[in-house]
N, C-alpha and C positions, 0 to 999 in steps of 0.2 A: 145958221140963226137958227133954224127949226130944233138943232141939236140942242144949243144953249137955253133955249125958251123949256124944253123938256128937262133938263137939268135943272131950271129954276123952279118949275113947277112939281118935280118929282118930291117924293116922300122924304124926309131926313134920315128914314132907317137906310134909303139907299143914295147917301149922301157918299162922295167920292174920300171924305176924310174918315179915317177909322174913329176918331176921338167922338166925332158928331154921330157916327152909327152908334157907337155904344150908347151916349146921353139919349138918343132915340130909341134904343131899345129899351132902355130903362122904363120908359113912359109907355110901351107897349102891353097891353093886357091879354093874357092868353085866354081870356074866358071868352072873348069877341072871336068869332070866325073870321074876321078879316085881319085884325091884328094876329091871330095864332098862326095865320099862314105867312105873314110876314115876319115872323119869330121864326117858323120853319124853313123859310127862304134864307136866313141869317146864319142858320145850323150849315150852310154850305158857303157861308162868306171866307175871302181869304184871309183873315186875321183870324187866328187860334182863341186871342182871348172873347171875340165876338162870338166865336163860336160857342165856344166854353158857356157865355153868358145868355146866349141863346138857348142851349139844350137846358140850363139851370132853370130858366124862365119858365120853358115847356114842361120843367120837371120830367123830363123824357130819361130816365134812369137807362134804358137798354141802349138810345143812340148815345149815350155819354161813355156808354162802356164800350160802344164801338168803336166811338170815335178815339178812345185813350189810348186803343193799342197805336196811334201812329203820334202821341204826345207823352211817351213814358219817362220822358226825362224833365217833364214841365211839371214843378211842384204845386202850381195852381191846380191842373186838372187832375194831380194824383190826390191832393187835397179832397178837392169836390168829389171823385169818383167814391174815396173814403167815407166821407161824410155820406154820401146818398146811398152805399151800400150798406152803410152799418145803422141807418134808419135815423140818424140826428138832424138830418136835413130832408125835405120833400115828403111827398106822400106816396110813395111807391109800396106796394104790399109786400109782405113778407115773403110770398110764394115767389114773386116774380124775381125779389132780388137774390133768394137761395139759388133759382134758375141762373141768374147771372153771375153769380159766385161760382158756379160749378163750371161756367166757359172759361173763368179768370185762371191764366196761368201764371201771372208774375206774382213772385214770394212777397215784394211789399207789400201788393194791395191787400194779400190774401191774410199777411200778418196783422195788417191793420184792424182789417176786419174781425178777426180772431180776437182782438184786442178791443176793439170798441163796438162790436155789435149790441144790437139792441136784444137779441132774441139767441137763446142758449142753443137752437139747432142751426140757425145763421154762423153762431161762432165755430160749430163742431163741422160745419159743412166747409167752412173756410179752411179750419185745421186739417180734414182729411186732405185737402188739396196740397196743404204743405208736405215735403220731402225732405229739405235739408235738415239736418241734426241742430245746426245753429238757431233756427227759427223756432224748431220744438223746443229747444231747452230755455230761450227767450219767453215762449208760450207757458213753458211749466212753471218758469220762476216769476213771472210780471203779469200774466194775465188775472183778473180781478174776479173770476169765475172758478169755483174749485173742479167743475166737473171738466172744463176745459185743461185745467192743469195737469189733473190725473192722466186724462187722455192723452196730451202730449207728452206727459211722463213715461207714459206706458210705450210709446212709440218709438223711444230712443233706446237702440240696442247697443252702441258702442262704447268701448271702455272709456274711449277718454271723453266721450260725452256725457258718460253716466259719472265720472269722476267729477268733470265742470258743474253737473247739473246738483253732486252732492255738495258742492263748494258753494252755490250760488242761492240754490232753493232753502232759503232760512224762513220765510214765512208760511210754509206748510209742512207740517210734520208727515205727512201722509208721504208727499212727493219725496221728501228724505228717506223716507222709510222704503217706499219703492225703488228707489235709486241705488241705495244702500244693499235691499235684498238681491236687486237684480246685478250690481258690481259682485255682490258674493256669488252670485249663482255665476256668473260670467267668469268669476276666477277659479270658482270649483268646477266649473266646466271646463278651464284651461287644463288646470290640473288634472281632471281627468283624462284629458285628451293628450296632455303629456306622459301621464300614465299609461294611457294605450297606446302610445305612440313608442314607450319605451317596452312595453310589451311585446308590441309585434316585432319591434327589433331585436328582442331576447328571442322570439318565436323564429326570427329569421335565421338568425347565428344558429338556433339549434338546428333548423331543417338545412342549413348548409352544412353544418358539422354532421349531420346524418347522411346527407348525400355523399360526402367526401367516406363515410363510413362503409367498411365491405359489408355484403350480406350475412346475416344471420337469423335464426327463426323467427324473432320477433321483429324483423326490418319491417317488414308490412305494418305491423300493429303499430309501431310506433309512427311511423310516415302518415297512415290516416288518423291517428291522434293528432298529430301538429298540425296535418290539414286541417281537420276540424277545429281545433284551437284557433287557428288563423280566421276561417271563416267566422266565427263565433263573435270576433272582432267586429265591433259598429262603425268604428272612424276609419275610413277609406285611405288606402296606403298612399303613399306617392308614387310617382311615376318610377322612380327608381327601385323603390321596395318592391314593387309589382314586378319588376325586369329581374329582380334577385329572385324573387319568389316562384316565378314560373321557370327560371334555369334550375333552380334549387329542384323544383318537383319535377322536371324533365331528368334532371340527374337521378334522382331518386325513380322515377319509374323506368328511367333507364336500367338502374341496377337491377329492379325487379323484373324486367321483362328479360335482361341477361340470365338472371337466375330461371326464370321460367324457361328461357331458351335451352337453358343448359339442364334443366329438368326433362322435358320435352325430347331433347336430343339423348338423355339418358335412358328415359322410357324407350325411345326409339332402338336406342342400343340394346337394351333388354330384349324388345321384341325380337329384333334381329338375330341376337345371342340364342333366344327362346327358338327361333326358324331355324338357326344353323344346328341347334341341337336336336332338332326332328329332322332335319335332313340328314345331320351323322347317323339319326338312331335308323332311318330307313336305309341307308347305305350299308350301316352293318349287320341290319336284320338280311338285307338280300345276299351279300358275300356269306354271310353264316348260313342262310337257307342254302346255298350252293355248295359249300361246305358240307353241310348236315344229308344235303341230296346225294353228295358222291360217297358218304358213308353209308347210304342205305340202296344205292343203285346198285343192279344187277349185275353190271360190267362197266368200266371205266371206257370212255372212249376219247379220241381225238376231240370230238366236237365238245366234249366236255371239259375239257381242259382248254379249249380256247374260249370257251363263254366265260370260264374263271378266270383268264388272264384278263378278257376285255372288262370284267368287273371288276378286277383288282386296278388297272388301268384307270378306269375311272372313279373307283373309291380315290386312291391316291391323287388324282386331280381335285375332284371336289374337295377331299379331306385338307388338303393344303391351301386350297382357296378360302376354305371357310375356317381354318387356322389361322391365317394371315387376318382375319376380321377379327375374329374373335378364339382365343383359345379354347380348347376342350375342356369337360371337367374333367378328374382324374379317374371316374369309373369309366367314360367314353374312352380315355387314354388306354387305359389296360385292356378292356374290348379288343378296340382296335391292335394292340399289340399282339395281342393274343389270337384273333385274326390272321393279322399279317403271318404271324410264326406258323399257323395251322397251313395258310397257303404257301408259305417257303416250304414246309415239309411236303405238302401235296407235290409243288412243282419240282422239289428235289428228288422225290420216288419216280414221279414222271419221267424226268431226264436221265435217271439211273435204267428204269424201265427202256427207255429209247436205246440205250447205248446196248443194251444185252437182248432185246428183243428179238432180232432177226437171228442171232443164234440160238436162241430159246428155240424159235420155231424150226430150225436147221436138225437140231439135237431132237426136237419132239417128233420130227418126222422120221430121224433115222432110229429112234429107241433109244439114245444115248443118255441112259438115266443117270450115269456117272456126271457127264459133264452138264447134264441139266440141271442136277443138284447144286453143282459149283458156280452156274450161271444164276440159280435161284437164292444163293447165298451172297452174290456179289450185289444183286438186284436190292436187297432188304427194304422188301416192300413192306410197308406199315401195315399192322392188323386192323387198326381202325379204319382204314381206306378200303373201298371196294376194289378187288384187283382187276385187270383188263381180261377180257375173254380169253385171250391166250395164255396169258399168267395162271389163270383159274384152271385151264385145261392142264397145262404142266404140273399145277400142283395136285390135280387129281390124279395125275399119270403117275408121280413119285408116289402119294398115298396110297395107289393101287399096287405098286411092286412092294411096298414095304410092310403092307397090312394084307394078312390072307383075307379073302371073302368070306363073310360071315353074315348072319340074317341082321339086318336092321335093327336095331334095340335105343328103345329112347329111354332115359332117364327124367326124371323129374327135373333136373337142371336145365336139361334141354328144352321143356315144355314150357318153363317158365320165362327161358330166355325167348320162343317164339309168342309167349303171351306179352310180354316187354314191347316186341318188336310189333305186335298188332295194335298194343295201347299206341304207341307214336305214330302207326299208320291212321289210326282213329282219330288222333290229334292234329295231324296234317291235313286229314280231312276237311275237319271242324275249321281249318285256318285257311280253306281253300287254295293249299298249296298243292297243285295239281302235278306238277313235275315231280317233286319230290315223293308224293304219293304213287305216283305211276311206278317211278323205280323201285320204291319199296314192295309194291304188290309184284312186280315183275321177280323181284328175289325171294318174295317169300312164297310165292304161289307152288313153284316145283317143292320147294323143303316141305312143306305141309301135306303137299300129295303125294310125297315119299313115305310118310308116317303112316303105319299100319296098325298101332295100336289102339285099343278103344279110348283111351285117355286123350288123344289126341284129335277125336271127333269133335267134341265143342270148338276147338279152335278152326277145324276145317269149316265147320259150321257160319263161326262169327267172320272168317274171311271171304266165304260167300256173301255174306251180307256187306262187309265193307268194300267188296269187289262191285257189290249193284250200286253202292253208293259213288264210286269211283267213276262207274259207265255213267252215272246220272250226271256227275259233275262234269264229265268230257263231252257228253251231250249237251249242258247247258253253256259249257264253253263255246261250243261250235256253234250255236244257236246264235250266241251273244257275236263271237267272233266273225260270221260270214258277213252281215251287212257293216261291220265295222272294217273289215278287209276291203270291200269295196268302197266304203266312203274314203278309205286312205288311200287308196289306188287314183280316185278321183281328184282326190286333194293333191296329191305330189303330182298327179298329170298336169294338173291347173297351174300348180307353181312351175313347174319347168317350164310350161310356157307364157310364163309370164316375164316379159321381158324390160319390164320397168321397174322393178323391185330391187333396192339396193342389196350389195352382194350378203352384208352384214345380215341383215334382216331375212335374205332367202335362205342362207345359211342356217339362221336359227331355227327356220319354220322346218328346213329339211331336216335338223337333227332332232328336231320333236317330232315331226312324222315317221323318222326311223325308228325313235326308241318306242314310239306307241306300237307300229307294227311289230318290234322283237317283243314287245311285253304280252303280245297274244300267242307267240310261243309258236305250236301245230296246231292250235285250234282252228279248225273249219279251211286249215292251207289246202290250195290246189296250185298247181303248175303253172296255171295261165294268169291268175293273180298276182304269184310271185315274179313271174316274168314281167308283165305291167309295171310292177312296183321297182323293181330293179332296171328297166330301162328309162323309167323318168328318173330313177335316182342315178343313173350313171351322166344322164342328160345334165344334170344339174351338178354333177363332179366336173364335167367338163367345161361349164360356163364358170365355175369357181375357181378352176386351175390358177389363172393369174391373180385372181385376189389373194388365195389363198399361199401362193409365192410371196406376193408382196406382204403378207398377213407372217410368213416364215422370216422375212427379213425385219421386219418390225420385231417379232420376238427374241430374234437372235441380239438384237440392238437393244432391248429390255434385257435380255439376259445378262449382256456385258454390263449394262448400268447396275443392274442388281450385285454383279459381282464387284464391282468399281465399288457401291456402295457398301458391300461386307466389307471389302479391303480398309476402307477407310474408317468404319467402326472397329474392324480388329487392331489397327493402327491407334486408335483412341483407347482403347481396352489395354493395349500391351502397355502405355506410359500414363497412366491415369494420374492426374493432380492429386495431389495428398488434401488440399484443400475445395477441391471441387465442388461448385452449389450444385444441388439437387436438382435445382428447379431449372437451371440449364440444361442439366442431365437430361431431365425430362422432357426439355423442349426439343432437346436432340434425339431424343427415344420417338417422340410423336413426329418430328419431322422426317425421323429416317422412315417410320412406319407409311408415313404419306409419301414419301418418295417409294418407298416397295410397292405400293398399289398403284401408285403412277406410271410406275415401269411394268404395266401387264399388258397383254399376256406373254408369257414365254414359251420355248419349247417344251412339250410334254415329255421327252424322254430325260430331261436335265432339270426339270423343275424340282422336281423331289431331294434332289443334294442340295441344289442351292437353297432351296426352302429348308431344308435340316440347317444348313449353315447358317442361315439368316436366324433362325429358331434358338441355335445355339448362343449367336452375337446377343441376341434380345434379352435371352435369359442371364447370360452376364452380364449385360448395361443395367438389367433391373435389379441384379445382385449388387451391384456397385450402387445403384441409386440407393438401395434398401441399406446399404452399409454406409452410405454419406448421411443418409436422413437420420438413421438411428443414432450416428455421430451427433447430430444436430440435436436430436431429442435428449442424447445426455446431456449436452453442453444446456440445452433450455431447461431440463430437471436441475440441472446444477443453478442457473439462474433464480428458478423458483425457490429452492433452498437458500440463496442469499438473500431475496428479499421476504420471506418468511424469519431470517434470522435478524433481519434489518427490523421488521415489525416489531420482534419482541424485546430488541436491543433498547433498553432505556439509557445503558451509559452514555450513548450519544446523542446531541442535540437532534430535535426534531427535523428542523431546516437541513442539517445536513445528511440525515436519512433521507429526505425527500429529494435531495439533489443526488444522492448514489442510485436511489430507484430510479429516476428519469435515466441517470446513465444506462442503467440496467435494461431499462426499455428501448434505448438505442441499439443497444448490444442485441437486443432481442429482435429488432426490426431490421439489423444488421444480418442476423442469421438467416437461411433459407427457412425451407419446410420441412415438419420431421414427417414423419411416415402417416400415409393418409390414414384417418379415424384418431390417430394419437393426435394431430396437430392441433385438432378443437378440444381435445380433454388438457391438454397442457395449456394452451391458451386462456383456457376458461380458468384452470388453476392458478395460472400467473395471473390473470386480470382480477380474479378475487384477492388473493394477497396484496395486490399494487393498489386495490379500492382500500381494502382495511386500512393501510398506511394513510392512504388519503383521508380515508374517513378518519384519522386520527390526527389528521393537520388541521381537516374541517371543524372538526370539536375545539381543537387548540385553538382556532381562528375564532371561533364562537366565545370562547371561554374568555378569550383576549379582547374580544368587541364588547362582551358583556363588563369586563374590568374596566374597559376604558370608557365606557357610558358610565359606569357608577362613579369614575374619575371627573367624568366631565360634569355629571349631576353633584358631585361634591364642590368642586370647584364655580359651579353655577351659584350653589346655595351660599357659598362664602362671597362671592361678587355681591349677589344680593344684598348679604346683610352687610358688607362693606358699604354699599351704596345707599343704606339704609341708616347706616351709623355716621353723624354728623357730631365732630369735636367741637364743645364749648369751652374747652380749657386748652392752655397749651401744654400742659401736664399729661395728656391722652395720647403722647405721642406713642408710648408704650402700646397701646392697644396698636394702632397701626403698625407697629412692627410686628405683634403676635399675627395680626392679619397677613401680613407679609410672609412671616414663618410659615405659616400654614399653609400658604399659596405656594412657596417652594417647597413644602412637603409632598404635595401633590403632582408637582411637576416629575418628568417631561409628560406635556399633554400630548395627545396622538395629533398627526399633522393632518389636520383638516379645516374648513373653514368655519365651522364653529367654534374651534379652540384658538384660531386666529383670533377672530371677531372677541371671545373671551380674554384673550390676551391684550388686545387693545382695550376694551372696557375697562379690565383692571389697571391697566396702564393709567389710563384717564382719570378714574378715580382715586388711584395713589397719589398721582401728579396732584389733584384738585385737595386731596385733604391734607396732603405735605404741605401745600400752599395755605391752606386755611389753618392748619396748626402755625406756619412760620407766621402768618398776619396776627395769630393770638399769642404768639411768643412777643411778635414787635408790640403789640399792645400791651402785655406786661411789663415789658421794658420801659415804653413810655409812661405807664402809671405809676412803675418806680421812679421814676424821672420827678413826675409828679410830686410824687412823697417826700422826696428830698429837695424840692425846691425852696423850702426854708434854708437848708443848707446853702442853697447856691445863693440865696438871696444875703445870706449872711457872710458868705464871703466877698460878694460884691462889696459890701458894707465897708468889709475891713479892707479892701483894696482899695477904695475911696478916700478912707481915712489914712492909708498907708501912703496913696499919691500926693493927698493933700498935705499932711504933716509930715511925712518921711518916717512915721514909728512903724515897724511892723508890728502886728499882733496876730496871733493865732484862733482859729476857729475851733471851739469844742462840739465836735457833731454831737456827743451825749449829751450836753447841755441844750443843743438847738432842736434837735429831733425825738429826745426823750429812750433813743434807744440806738445801737450802731445801726450803720450805714450798710447796703451791701457791699461782698467783699467787692467787686470792680470798682465800687465808687470810691471805698474807703480808702485804696489808694492813690485816687484820684484826689480825694479830698486832701490826703496827706502832701502830694507833691504840690497841692495848690498852696498849702500853708509855706512850704519850702521855697516857692517862688517869690514870695514877699521879702524872705529873706536874702535871696539871692540877687535879685535884680535891683539896680541903683535907683534911685530917683532924683530929681525929676527925670522920667523916661526918654531915653534918647530916641533920635529919629527912627534907628535902626531896631530897636525894642519896639516901638509902637506900630513901623511897619509888618514888622514880624509876626505880631499879634494879631493884628489888622488881617493880614495876610492867611494866618492858621485859622481866623475866625470866619475869612471867607471861603476857604476850603472846606471847613465842617459845613459851611452852611450850602455850598454847592454838592457836594456829597451826599448831606440829608435831601436835597432837591431830587438828586438824579432817584435817589431810594424811594421818595413819596412820589413825584411827579413822572419821573421816567425821562425828563428832559430839564432844561435849563435856560437861562436867557442868553439872548447871544453873546451881551457882552461877559458871561463867563465861560465861555465854549474853550478859552485856553484853560482854564482849571478844571475843566471837565474831561478835556484830554489827558492832563498831567496825570488825574484820580485814575482814570480809565487804564490808563499804561501802569499804575501803580497795582490797581488790583488785578491784572493781568500777570503780573510779576509775581505777586503773591499768590494768585491760583494757582500757578504751577508746583507750590509745594503743598499747600494745604486748600480744603473744600472750606470757604466759609458761608455760613447760613445769612440769610438777611437781617435776623434778630443781632447776630453777633457784630455784623456791620454796624446796626445801630446802637448797640452796646459800646462799641469801640469809639463811635462818634461822640457818644453823650460822656463817656469817659473823658476823652481828650478835651471837649468843651467843659467841664469841670475842672481839669487839670489846668486849663489855660488861664494865666494870670502874669501879673495882675492887671486885669482888666478896667480899661478907662469908662468911665461912666456914659460918656458921648459916643464912644465905638458900640459899646454893648445895646444902647437905646438904639441905634442905626439898624440892628439886625436882631433884636430879640422878638420883634414883631413876627417878622417871616419864621424865625424859628420856631414861634410857637405854633403856627399856621402850618407848617410841616409836621410837626410832630402831633397835630390833632388828624391830619389825614392819615399818618402811619397808625393812630391808635383806632382808626374805624376799621371796624370788622364785617365784611357783608355777610347779610343774613344767609343761612343755607337756603 
C-alpha cells in the first residue's frame, strides 16, 4: 500500500507510462531549478525518445552529441543533432558547436552540418572531418557556400572523382575549372609517369645489353652514364625493375672488376717479368764477371773451375725457372747464349788440359821439349784464357828453348796493352770486383816490374796507386766481413739447433746463409769460423737427408709428368687439325703452362734438357696458334671487305643487304680470335662498316616513317574534308567517288592504331554519305512521281471509263504533262495504255485478284523500304518479296532508289485499275512515299 501511495502522489514525469512521461516533460520549464533537475533525470530515461526530448528541452548540445553515438540509426536523433549543430535550433554558441563537430566522426552528420551550418567556419570544420570522396563531391556540387564548394573540390584527387565532379558540378564554374585543371594535371602526370616508366624500361634494357657486352675502353663511362640517368629519374621503379637494375649493375661491375683484375694481373705479371729480368741481369753479370776474372787471373786453378761450374749450374736452374714464368728478351737470350758459349769453351779447354796435364808435367820434368810441344798442340789452350801455372811454365820452357836470351825490350804496343790492362784494373776497383781485380793485379805486377825502360815508369807508379786502392778494398772487405762471418756462424748454429722448423723453411734459410757466406769470399776468413760454419751446415744436411730423398722422389715424379706432358703436346702438334680453333689452342697452351709449373721441382741435372724440349714444343704450339689466328684474321678481313661491298652495293635491296650483314656477323662470332693486337683493330673496322650499313637502314626507316606520317596527315586531311562535306543533291555522288579515289591513291596505310582508326572513321563517313545520297536519290524519285501524278490520275480516269463503258482510250502524256515523262516512267505509261486494250471487260475474278495481289505486293515492298517492317497479315508477302530480292541480288547489286523506281514503274504500269481497289491502297501508298521523301538533316 505504501508503494502504491508513492506512485499515486509521484510526479507525472516519473509515471511508468512513457506517453505520460513525454506529456509531462513538455510542461517542464528548464528555467526553474527543480524542473531542470527533473529534465536532467529524464536524460537517463529508458525510452530513447524521452531522453532525446529531455536533452532538447535542456538545450544540452554536448549531451545530445554524446548520446547520439548510441542512436546513430535513429532518424529523430540524427535530425536533432544536425539541427542543433547547424545552429538552426537551440542556443548553443558557435565555439562549442565547432568543438563538438571536431569530436564527431560520422560522415552523415558532418555532411549535414557542412550543408546546413549557419557559419562558414563551422561548415569548414565539418568539411575538414570528411574524408570520403563521395561526400566531398556532394559538398562541391550541392553546398550553398562557394568557399565550402571550392575547398571540397580542392580535396578531391582521384581521377574517377574528378570526372564525376566535372560531370555533376554545373552551378559553380570555378569548381568545374578546378576539376578540369586537376583532371588534366592527373592525365599529364599519368602521361609523364608513363613516359618516365618507358624511359626507365629503355634505360634498363640498355643497361642489361651493356652488361652483356664485353669490356672496351668506354665501358665504364657508359655504365656510369646509364647509372646517372637511372638515378635522375624521379618515378620510383617497380620491384621487378629494381631487381633487374641491381642484377645488371652487378653484371657491369663484375665486368669492370674482371677487367681490373686482369689489369692488376697484367701489372703484376709485368712486375714479375721486370724482376725476372733484373735477376737474369744479376746472374749474367755474375758469370760474365767470373769469366772475365778467368781471363785476367794470374793462373787458372781447380777452385776457379769448380766455382765456375757451380755458377753455371745456378745460372741454368734459375734461368730455366724464370724462363718458364717469363720468356727472356732477345738481348738477354743472346747474352745468355754467349756466356754459355764462353763457359763451354773454358770447360772444354780445361778438360783437354786435364787430359794432358800429367804428361806435360812429366815431359817438363824430363826436359823432353818435343813431347812437350806435341802435348801443348793437343791441349789447344785458348789465348783469351789465363793458362794454369803448369801450362805457363811449359810455355815458358818452350819459348826459352826456341828463342835466344836477349835483353828485354818493350815497344809501344806492349806499353799500350799494359795501359789498357791498368784501365781494366781501375774499372774493376771502381765496381768493387775485388776477386777479379786481385787476380789481374797478381798477373800485372810481375810483368810491369820486369820492365826496365823509362817509358814504363808511369805505368809502375799507376800500378802502385791502384795496388794501394786494392789493399784498401781488401781491408774494408775484411772489416765488414768479420762481424758478418760471426753473425752467419751464430745464425747457422741457431738454425741447426732449431728442431721445430719445417724442412722446407730450414732448407731455404740454410741455402740463404750459405749463399751469404760464399758471397764474402776470402774476406776476414779464418779456420775457426769456417769449421764452425761447416759443422753446423753438416748437421743441417744430415737432418735434411730424409726430406731431400722424398723431394728427390717428388722431383722424379714431376719429371715424368713433364715428359708425359711433352709427349701429349708433341702428339698434338704432329697431327694438328686444319680448322683448329686458336682459342682452344690458347687454352691448351695456358693449361700446359699451368701444369708445367705445377710439376715442380724436378731433378736439376735433367731439368735443362726437358725444359728445352718444353720450350721447343711451346714455341711450335705458339707458331700453330699464330698460324691459325692469322688464318682467322684473313677470314675476318674478307668479312670486312664483304660488308664494305654490301654497304656500297646499291643494286640490292637494303633489307636483303641487312640480312646478309647479320649473317656475316654470325660468321664473325663463329670464328675465333685473331692475333692479339689485331683483333681489336679488325673488330672496330668490322663494327664501323656494319654501323654504316645500319645507319643507312635507320635513315631509310626515318625517311619511310616521315613518308608514312605525311601519308597519314594527307589521309587525315581528306577524312576531315569528307566529314565536313554534306551532300544536298543526289547528283553529288561524283564528289563522293572522287574522295574515295583520292583515298585509294593514299593507300596502303601503315599498320598502326591510327591508320586503323582512320580507316574505320572513313568507312563510317562513306557509309553515311552513301546512305544520304541514296535517300536524296529516293527523294528525287518520289518528287518525279509527284510530278507525273496528273498522268497517273489520267490513267486512273481512263481505266474507270474503260471498265464502265468498255471502250479503251489511250492517255497522251505530252498533252497531260506538257512534256515527255522520264524514260523509266515512259515505258510504264505505254504499257498501261496497252493493258486497256489487252484486258477484257468486265474484269474476271482472276484478273481482279491478279491486280489486287500485284498492288498489295507493291505496297508491302514499299513498306519494307520505308518502314523496314510490315503488318502481321502481310508477312507471307514479305517473305516472298525477300526471297525474290535475294535471288536477284546474286546477279546484281540494286540500290534503294532503283528499287523505289522499279516499284513506282510497276505501279504506273499496273492496270486497268478498279477505282475501289485503288482507293483502298492509295492513302497508305502516299504515306509511304512521304516517309521515303524525308531526308534527315546533316
